C-alpha positions as CSV (number, residue, x, y, z in Angstrom):
1,M,-15.5,27.7,-40.9
2,L,-13.1,25.3,-40.7
3,D,-11.0,25.1,-43.6
4,R,-11.7,21.4,-45.4
5,S,-8.2,21.0,-46.0
6,I,-7.7,19.3,-42.7
7,N,-9.3,16.1,-41.3
8,L,-10.8,16.3,-38.0
9,L,-10.3,13.1,-37.2
10,E,-7.1,13.0,-38.9
11,E,-5.8,15.9,-36.2
12,L,-7.7,13.5,-33.2
13,D,-5.5,10.8,-34.0
14,N,-2.7,12.7,-33.8
15,I,-2.8,14.3,-30.7
16,S,-3.8,11.0,-29.7
17,R,-0.1,9.3,-30.8
18,V,1.5,12.0,-28.9
19,H,1.6,10.2,-25.6
20,W,3.7,6.9,-27.2
21,L,6.6,9.1,-27.3
22,E,9.6,10.9,-25.6
23,R,9.6,14.5,-23.9
24,E,11.7,15.8,-27.6
25,N,9.6,13.5,-29.6
26,I,6.3,15.7,-28.1
27,D,7.3,18.8,-28.8
28,H,7.8,18.3,-32.4
29,I,4.8,16.2,-32.3
30,M,2.7,19.7,-30.8
31,I,4.6,21.8,-33.4
32,D,3.2,20.2,-36.3
33,F,0.0,19.5,-34.6
34,A,-0.5,23.2,-33.5
35,K,0.6,24.5,-37.6
36,R,-2.1,22.8,-38.7
37,I,-4.8,23.8,-36.0
38,V,-4.0,27.2,-36.2
39,F,-4.8,27.2,-40.0
40,C,-7.6,24.6,-39.9
41,L,-9.3,27.5,-37.1
42,R,-8.0,30.5,-38.9
43,I,-6.2,31.4,-36.0
44,E,-2.5,32.5,-34.8
45,R,-1.7,31.1,-31.4
46,I,-2.1,27.6,-29.9
47,S,-1.1,27.3,-26.3
48,I,-1.5,23.8,-23.7
49,W,-1.2,25.3,-20.2
50,L,-1.4,22.5,-16.7
51,L,-1.9,23.4,-13.3
52,N,1.7,22.8,-10.6
53,S,1.0,20.7,-7.9
54,D,-0.7,23.1,-5.6
55,H,-3.2,24.6,-8.3
56,S,-1.1,28.2,-7.4
57,A,-0.1,28.5,-11.3
58,L,-0.8,27.3,-14.5
59,V,2.2,25.9,-17.1
60,S,2.7,25.7,-20.0
61,M,3.6,22.5,-21.8
62,G,3.6,24.1,-25.2
63,D,2.9,27.9,-26.9
64,Y,3.1,27.8,-31.0
65,D,2.5,31.2,-32.7
66,S,2.4,31.2,-36.2
67,R,3.6,34.7,-36.5
68,N,6.9,34.4,-36.0
69,K,7.1,30.6,-36.0
70,V,8.2,30.4,-32.3
71,F,6.5,27.5,-30.2
72,R,8.1,28.4,-26.5
73,K,7.1,25.8,-23.4
74,E,7.1,26.7,-19.2
75,S,5.2,29.9,-19.0
76,V,3.3,30.8,-15.8
77,L,0.3,32.6,-15.1
78,L,0.3,33.1,-11.3
79,K,-3.7,32.2,-10.5
80,K,-2.7,35.3,-7.5
81,N,-2.2,37.0,-10.3
82,Y,-5.4,36.4,-12.1
83,P,-7.7,35.4,-10.3
84,G,-11.2,36.5,-12.1
85,Y,-9.3,34.2,-14.9
86,F,-9.0,31.3,-12.8
87,K,-12.5,31.3,-11.1
88,A,-14.0,30.8,-15.4
89,L,-11.2,28.0,-15.4
90,E,-12.7,26.3,-12.8
91,E,-17.1,27.0,-12.9
92,N,-17.3,27.1,-17.4
93,K,-16.6,24.5,-19.8
94,I,-15.7,26.5,-23.0
95,I,-14.3,30.0,-22.5
96,L,-15.3,31.9,-25.5
97,V,-13.9,35.9,-25.7
98,E,-14.7,38.2,-28.9
99,N,-13.0,41.0,-26.7
100,I,-10.4,39.8,-24.8
101,H,-9.7,43.3,-23.2
102,T,-12.8,43.9,-22.1
103,H,-14.4,40.5,-20.8
104,E,-15.1,39.8,-17.1
105,S,-12.5,36.6,-17.4
106,T,-9.9,37.8,-19.4
107,R,-9.7,41.9,-19.0
108,E,-6.9,41.4,-16.1
109,L,-4.9,39.3,-18.6
110,D,-4.8,43.2,-20.9
111,M,-1.5,44.2,-19.8
112,D,0.3,41.6,-19.3
113,Y,-0.5,38.8,-21.5
114,S,-3.0,40.5,-24.1
115,R,-1.2,42.9,-25.4
116,P,2.1,42.3,-25.2
117,L,1.3,39.2,-27.4
118,G,-1.6,41.5,-29.3
119,V,-4.0,38.6,-28.7
120,E,-7.8,40.5,-29.2
121,S,-10.2,37.0,-28.8
122,L,-9.6,34.1,-27.5
123,M,-11.4,30.6,-26.6
124,D,-10.2,28.3,-23.9
125,I,-10.9,24.8,-23.2
126,P,-10.9,23.6,-19.2
127,I,-8.8,20.1,-19.1
128,R,-10.8,18.1,-16.9
129,I,-9.5,14.6,-15.8
130,A,-12.2,12.6,-13.9
131,G,-13.4,15.9,-13.6
132,E,-10.9,17.7,-12.1
133,L,-9.7,20.6,-13.4
134,I,-5.9,19.7,-14.3
135,G,-5.2,22.5,-17.2
136,V,-6.6,24.3,-20.1
137,M,-6.6,24.2,-24.2
138,C,-6.0,28.3,-25.8
139,F,-6.7,28.6,-29.0
140,E,-6.4,32.3,-29.6
141,K,-6.6,34.7,-32.7
142,T,-5.0,38.2,-32.5
143,S,-5.2,41.7,-34.4
144,V,-8.6,41.3,-35.3
145,Q,-11.6,39.9,-33.6
146,K,-13.2,36.9,-34.3
147,V,-16.6,34.7,-33.2
148,F,-15.8,31.1,-33.0
149,T,-18.2,28.7,-35.1
150,R,-20.5,26.3,-33.6
151,E,-18.6,23.8,-35.3
152,E,-15.2,25.0,-34.5
153,Q,-16.2,25.1,-31.1
154,S,-16.8,21.2,-31.4
155,F,-13.7,20.6,-33.0
156,A,-12.1,22.1,-30.3
157,F,-13.7,20.7,-28.1
158,S,-12.8,16.9,-29.4
159,L,-8.9,17.9,-29.0
160,S,-9.1,18.8,-25.7
161,L,-11.1,15.9,-25.0
162,V,-8.4,14.1,-26.6
163,L,-6.0,15.7,-24.6
164,A,-7.5,15.2,-21.4
165,S,-7.7,11.2,-22.5
166,N,-4.1,10.7,-22.9
167,L,-2.8,13.5,-20.2
168,E,-4.4,10.6,-18.3
169,A,-3.0,7.5,-19.8
170,R,0.6,9.1,-19.2
171,H,-0.2,9.7,-15.6
172,R,-1.9,6.3,-15.2
173,R,1.7,4.7,-16.6
174,A,3.6,6.7,-14.8
175,V,2.1,5.6,-11.5
176,Q,1.9,1.7,-12.5
177,H,5.7,2.0,-13.4
178,K,6.4,3.2,-9.6
179,L,4.1,0.7,-7.9
180,E,6.1,-1.8,-10.9
181,L,9.8,-0.4,-9.4
182,A,8.0,-0.7,-5.6
183,L,7.0,-3.9,-6.4
184,R,10.1,-5.2,-6.8
185,E,12.3,-3.4,-5.0
186,K,9.7,-4.3,-1.9
187,D,10.4,-8.3,-3.4
188,L,14.4,-7.5,-2.7
189,L,14.1,-6.1,0.0
190,I,11.9,-8.8,1.4
191,K,15.0,-11.6,0.3
192,E,17.8,-8.6,1.6
193,I,16.2,-8.9,4.5
194,N,15.7,-12.8,4.9
195,H,19.5,-13.3,4.0
196,R,20.4,-11.0,6.6
197,V,18.1,-12.7,9.8
198,K,19.7,-15.7,8.5
199,N,22.9,-14.8,8.5
200,N,23.2,-13.3,11.7
201,F,21.8,-16.7,12.7
202,S,24.5,-18.2,11.4
203,I,26.9,-15.7,13.3
204,L,25.8,-16.6,16.7
205,I,25.6,-20.5,16.8
206,S,29.3,-20.2,14.9
207,L,29.8,-17.9,18.0
208,L,28.0,-20.4,20.0
209,R,29.5,-23.2,19.1
210,I,33.5,-21.9,18.9
211,S,32.1,-21.1,23.5
212,K,31.2,-24.4,23.7
213,E,34.6,-26.0,22.1
214,Q,37.0,-23.4,23.9
215,G,35.2,-21.4,26.4
216,K,36.7,-21.1,29.7
217,T,33.7,-19.5,31.2
218,T,31.0,-21.2,32.5
219,D,29.5,-18.2,34.6
220,P,25.9,-17.9,33.0
221,N,25.9,-14.1,33.6
222,T,28.7,-13.8,31.9
223,I,27.5,-15.6,29.0
224,F,24.4,-13.6,28.7
225,D,26.1,-10.3,29.3
226,E,29.1,-10.6,26.0
227,Y,25.6,-12.8,24.5
228,E,23.6,-10.1,24.7
229,Q,26.1,-7.4,23.6
230,R,26.8,-9.1,20.2
231,I,23.2,-9.2,19.8
232,M,22.7,-5.6,19.9
233,S,25.1,-5.3,17.7
234,M,23.6,-6.7,14.8
235,L,20.3,-5.4,15.9
236,K,21.9,-1.0,15.7
237,I,22.2,-2.6,11.9
238,H,19.3,-2.3,11.2
239,D,17.7,0.6,13.5
240,L,20.4,2.5,11.4
241,L,19.1,1.0,8.3
242,Y,15.7,1.8,8.7
243,Q,16.4,5.3,9.8
244,S,18.4,6.2,6.9
245,E,16.3,4.2,4.4
246,H,19.6,2.6,2.9
247,Y,18.7,-1.3,2.5
248,T,21.4,-2.4,1.8
249,E,25.1,0.4,3.2
250,I,25.6,1.8,6.7
251,K,27.5,4.7,7.3
252,L,30.3,3.3,9.4
253,T,30.9,6.7,11.8
254,D,26.6,6.2,12.9
255,Y,27.3,2.5,13.2
256,I,30.3,2.7,15.6
257,K,28.4,6.2,17.5
258,E,25.6,3.4,18.3
259,L,28.0,1.1,19.2
260,V,29.1,3.0,21.7
261,S,26.3,4.7,23.6
262,E,24.5,1.0,23.2
263,F,28.1,0.0,25.2
264,K,27.7,2.4,27.9
265,R,24.1,2.0,28.9
266,S,25.1,-2.0,28.8
267,H,27.8,-0.5,31.5
268,I,26.1,1.7,33.5
269,G,29.7,2.1,35.9
270,L,32.0,2.9,32.4
271,V,30.1,5.3,30.9
272,N,32.6,8.3,32.0
273,S,35.8,6.3,31.4
274,V,34.8,5.1,27.5
275,L,36.8,7.5,25.9
276,M,34.7,7.7,21.8
277,L,36.2,10.7,19.4
278,I,34.4,10.0,15.9
279,D,34.6,12.1,13.1
280,D,31.7,12.5,10.8
281,I,32.5,10.2,8.1
282,D,30.6,10.3,4.8
283,F,31.7,6.3,4.1
284,R,29.5,3.3,4.4
285,L,28.9,0.0,4.2
286,P,27.6,-3.2,2.9
287,T,25.4,-4.3,5.9
288,K,27.8,-7.8,6.1
289,S,30.7,-6.3,6.5
290,A,29.3,-3.7,8.9
291,I,27.8,-6.9,10.7
292,H,31.3,-7.9,11.1
293,M,32.9,-4.9,12.2
294,G,30.7,-4.1,14.7
295,L,31.2,-7.8,16.3
296,L,34.8,-6.9,16.3
297,I,35.0,-3.8,18.5
298,S,31.7,-5.6,20.5
299,E,34.6,-8.7,21.3
300,I,37.7,-5.7,21.5
301,F,35.2,-4.5,24.1
302,L,34.2,-7.1,25.9
303,N,37.9,-8.1,25.7
304,S,38.8,-5.3,27.3
305,I,36.8,-5.2,30.4
306,K,37.0,-8.7,31.1
307,Y,41.0,-8.5,31.3
308,A,42.0,-4.8,31.6
309,L,39.1,-3.8,33.9
310,P,39.7,-5.6,36.9
311,G,41.7,-3.7,39.9
312,N,42.1,-0.9,37.7
313,S,40.5,2.1,39.6
314,N,41.4,4.3,36.7
315,Y,40.1,2.2,34.1
316,Q,40.3,4.0,30.9
317,M,38.9,3.0,27.0
318,F,38.6,5.0,23.9
319,I,37.9,4.1,20.2
320,E,38.7,7.0,17.5
321,A,37.8,7.2,14.1
322,T,39.3,9.5,11.5
323,L,40.5,9.7,8.0
324,N,44.9,9.4,8.2
325,R,46.8,11.2,5.4
326,D,46.3,8.6,3.1
327,E,42.4,10.0,3.4
328,D,41.9,5.9,4.5
329,I,39.4,5.2,7.6
330,L,41.4,5.0,10.8
331,I,40.1,3.3,13.6
332,R,42.4,3.0,16.7
333,I,40.6,1.3,20.0
334,G,43.0,0.9,23.0
335,D,43.0,1.0,27.1
336,N,44.5,1.7,30.1
337,G,45.3,-1.6,31.3
338,P,48.6,-3.3,31.5
339,G,49.2,-4.1,28.3
340,F,49.6,-7.4,26.2
341,D,51.2,-9.2,23.5
342,F,47.7,-10.2,21.1
343,N,50.3,-13.0,18.9
344,E,51.3,-14.5,21.8
345,K,48.6,-14.8,23.8
346,V,46.6,-15.9,20.9
347,K,48.6,-19.1,20.3
348,H,46.8,-20.4,23.9
349,S,43.7,-20.3,22.3
350,T,42.0,-17.5,24.3
351,L,38.0,-17.2,22.9
352,G,38.1,-13.6,22.9
353,L,41.2,-13.1,20.9
354,H,40.3,-16.1,18.0
355,I,37.0,-14.1,17.6
356,I,39.0,-10.7,16.8
357,Q,41.5,-12.5,15.2
358,D,38.4,-14.1,12.3
359,L,36.7,-11.4,12.7
360,A,39.6,-9.1,11.3
361,E,40.7,-10.9,8.8
362,G,37.7,-11.8,7.3
363,L,37.8,-7.8,6.3
364,D,39.0,-6.0,3.4
365,L,41.2,-4.1,6.1
366,K,44.7,-3.2,7.7
367,V,45.3,-4.6,11.0
368,S,47.8,-3.5,13.7
369,Y,47.6,-5.8,17.3
370,P,48.3,-5.1,20.8
371,T,51.9,-5.4,21.5
372,Q,53.4,-4.8,25.0
373,K,55.0,-1.3,23.3
374,A,51.4,-0.4,21.4
375,D,48.6,-1.2,23.8
376,L,46.3,-0.8,21.2
377,Y,44.2,-2.2,17.6
378,E,44.7,-0.4,14.7
379,F,42.2,-1.3,11.7
380,V,42.5,0.6,8.2
381,L,39.8,0.5,5.7
382,Y,40.4,1.6,2.7
383,T,38.1,4.0,1.1
């Protein structure tokens, strides 16, 4: 018979409060709850087990033994070792075993579980949510055998129902929290995409205006080729962002490799003339800075084939990205053209060089422009 010093409704209310608490408080409440339940049912052990994700094992979320006042967690019962017991859980609403050593549902637990713990009898209540088995609530008698009365069974079954309800509520709240996070992330992503698209168009419009005001080239094919390269440098950012699932920043060295590969695809005749030495450096740039860097590199490429390629049968261009002694990123771009003094050339309103200068000044980096003595661009990005 149930000990009347413990009120059934009070115990149901105690367990119903578990899902409001943090993990460490749940353990505290479970211990207090277990102490009173084992006293109420005149048993020594109570435990709660949940199936893992693939239903191949039961993992203890709480195991209390009143004989030594020990509370344990995360013990494991593997289905492959106890198939009969797992089958009984799936097929029954309650498992009542007077002799755990001989009963067909529990005898396979004898050597590894029952005897080491001194368990003689048990009452196990499978826990289900929407008809699906998710775990089991175990009430165990040690030392002597016990027959659980109908009143005790009803009490235990009521506790298991409340526990299942609370587990379901916790699961619903966890799912709801994930959905809310996903919705917030989606909203931020939409805003970021909108901002990025507007920013990209603003950059293109600015470049078109500069070309209109300062450009000397009237050949539409040349103009289209240049803007194709500029637009492609922006498009590659979106491709890499999508592939990496980083929506606000991009791995710089991956981006440079993609730019060079796309440049080669656009200029088939230069496939063997463009040399690339890009180390795999785990450094990321915000998308806005990456767009400026991509346009900067593209402008240098375009300027090179415009001025260093004509009449140069052995034309070669190279780009390197390595770490310098200070562990900052060093980007070097050059060609084997006749060379020029950047600062002198830019005075004559050369459009491409003005764009390069404006883009470089908009980035947080150290810049060295080509001179007659050192015909290459060097950019240092501080990590």
